N, C-alpha and C positions, 0 to 999 in steps of 0.2 A: 175470773179476771175482770178488772175495772177498765171501762172504756172512757176515752176522753169526753164523750157526750155525757157520761154518768156524772163525771166531775162537774161538767158545765151545768147539769140539771140541779145538782145539789147547791151549788152557788146561786143559781137563777132562782130558786125558791126563797132563798134568804136575802138576796140582793139582786132583784131582777135586772137583767141587762138592759130591758126596755126603759128602765127608770133612769138610765144615765143621761146627763145633761146633753143639750143639743150639740155642743162643740166637741163632744167626747168621741172616742173610738174604742169602745170596750167590746169584749167578746173573744171568740177563737179567731185570732188574726193569722195564724199559721198552723197548718196541720189538717189532719183528717179526723172529724169527730168520731168515726167508727173505730179508730186505731185503739188497740189495747195499751194500757200503761201500767207497769209495775212500780215505777218510782216517778214521783213528781217533786220538782225543786221549786221552793218559794222564794221570790226575790223582789225587792222594790222596783229595780230596773233590769231590763235584759240588755246587758252589755256583752262584748266579745268574751270578756273574762267569765261572765256567768254562763255563756253558752259552752265554753271549755269545761267549766265545772260540771255542768249537767251531762256533758258527754263522758267525762271521766268517771261518773257513777252510774252511767247507763240510764239516766233519767230520760224518759220519752216525752216529758211534758214540763214546761216552765210555767208557773203561775206567778204573774207579776201584777203590781198595782199600776205602774205607768205603762201606757200602751207602747208596744215595740214599733208600731206603725201608727203615726198621728196625722202627719200631712201627707197628701198624695205622694206616691213614690214616682219619680221621674227617671231615675236610673237605678240599676240593680247590678252591683258588682261584688267581688270576693271580700271587700271590706264592709259590705252591707250586713247588718245583723239578721235581717229577715232571710238574706241568701245564705248565711251561715246556718241558720236554724234548719232551712229547707234541705241544705246539703247534708246536714247530719241526721236528718229525719227526726227533729225535735220540734214538737208543737208549742205554741205560745197562746196561753189563755190569759187575757189581760182584763183585770177588774178595777176599773178606776173610779169614776164618779158614782157608779151604782154601788160600789163598796164604801165610798165616802159617806153615803147617806143611809146605809142599811143599819137599822136599829138592832139587828140580830147578830151579825158577825162582822160589823163594819170597822172601818179604821178609826173613826172617832169614838166608838163604843170601846175599842181596844185601848185607845189613848187614855180615855176617862178611867178605865179600869186600872191601867198601869199607875195613874196618878192617885189612886185610891179614892176616887169620888164615889158618892153614893146618890141614890135617886137620879140616875142617869136618864135623860130624855132628850128627844129630838125636838128642837124648837121650830116654830113656824118658819117656813121659807118665805123670805120677803121678795125674792127675785129668783130669776132661773139659776143664777150662778152662786146663790147663797146656801152654804152648808153650815148649820149651826147646831151644836148640842151643848147641854148644860148638866151640871151635877153639883152636889154639895160636898164640902171638905169639912172634916172634923177639926175641932180645936180653934177655929177662927184665927189663923195665923196672920201676922203682920206681913207686908209686902216682901220684904228681904227674906224672911223665913220661908214664905211660900215659894219664891224663886229658887231657893236652895233645895227645897223639896222636889221641885220639878227637875232641877239639874240632877239630883241624885237618882230619882226614879227612872229617868230616861238614860242615865249612865253616859251623860255627855260632859265634856270638860268645862263648858261654859254656857251661859244663857245671857240674854239681854233683858234687862229689867226696866220697865217704866213704871215707877212706884205710884200707886194711887193713894187716895186720901183716907182709907179706912181699913180696918181688919176685914178678912176675907172669909166669907161663907159660901156664897153662890159663885161658881166658877163656870164660865162658858169657854167653849173651844172650837177650833176649826183647824184640823191638821193641814200640813203643807202651807200653801200660800194663802193665808186668811186675814191679811192686814186690813182689808177694806171693810170687814164685817164688825169692827169694834163698835162703831156707833149704834148698830142694831142691837148688840149685846147690851150696851149701856142703857138703851131704852127699855130693856127688859129686866133691869135690875141687877146686871152683873156687878160683882165686886172685884173679879179678876177675869182675865182673858188669856188663853194660851193658844199660840199658833206656832207655825214653823218659821215663817219669814214675813217681814214687814218692809215696805219702802219707806224712804226718809219722810215723805209727806204724810204718809199713813201714821208713822210714829208721832208726828206732831199733832195730827188730828186726834189720836188715841189719848195723848197726854192731856188733851183739853177736856176729856170726858171724866177724868178723875178715877177711871178704872185702872187697877193694876194690870199691866200687860207683861207677859213673859214670852219672849221669842226664843224658841228652843231648837230651832233647826229644822229645815224641811225634811231631811233624811230622818232625824231623830223622831219626829212627831208622826211619821208614817211607817217606818220600818216595824213598829209594834204590831202592824196587822199581820205579819207573817206568822209569828207563833200563835196568835189567836185564831187565824183561819186554819192553819194546820191542824190544830186540836179539833176544830170544828169538823174538818173533813175526816180525820182519823176515825171519829166516832161513827161516821155514816158510811164510810167506805173503807172497811178494814182490809179489803183485798189488795190495797195499794199502800205504798209507803209515801208519806208527805214529809219532805226534809227541808230544812232551813238553809239557804245559801250562806256559805263561809266566806265568800268573796268580799274584800274591802273595796268599796268604791273609791276611785282615784281622789274624789274631792273630800274624802273622810280622813286622809292621812293628816295627823296633827304633829307638827315639829314644836318642841318645847325648848 
């Protein structure tokens, strides 16, 4: 039987929890590391709906990207997700920025692979909060064609495009909220940049660089981690089942 600490150790070797950025709160945030687990559910966020899903399949562990506890808890009631986890005896292992920067089984490596990039590498970190990866795309597509490729490969109904001034070969990416990193990518020769979300002023600054930017959604650029990490864990811990959450996040409902 697999213990929660075994899952922790496998992830820690590939994405050390000690490497998480200073503002982060990654690690085993709820539960007993010595507890045995037969099923684990992988989800981007641990919401009440995900807790219910885990309980319905008898999963003793939820592995999420976003921490279920981020700011200090001042109250704990029945509506609190950590309370619901503890009440149902479900542990929470949260792999946030340590997984963002992992070159082995990380979120950005998963995103680059989903986009079909080759020669994927982690770029130099310019600041504590800077996560930047790059790769090369075949065919040198034009900006609009590249944006369509991103939309199709991430299976999202739409993306935002800031068209650049040239065909695309070298692609930089930062999953989630990476709008502030475009100037760094431009300095390193990026033809295109993919991220999940950008603020208005970040878009204006990005447009001035001449780099094609595709904003594909925070959820869409990060949920790719689940399938990638699950496959990684299945190979190393065959004694447990690693399942992908089927819960649709409230903000993902699209009305056409």
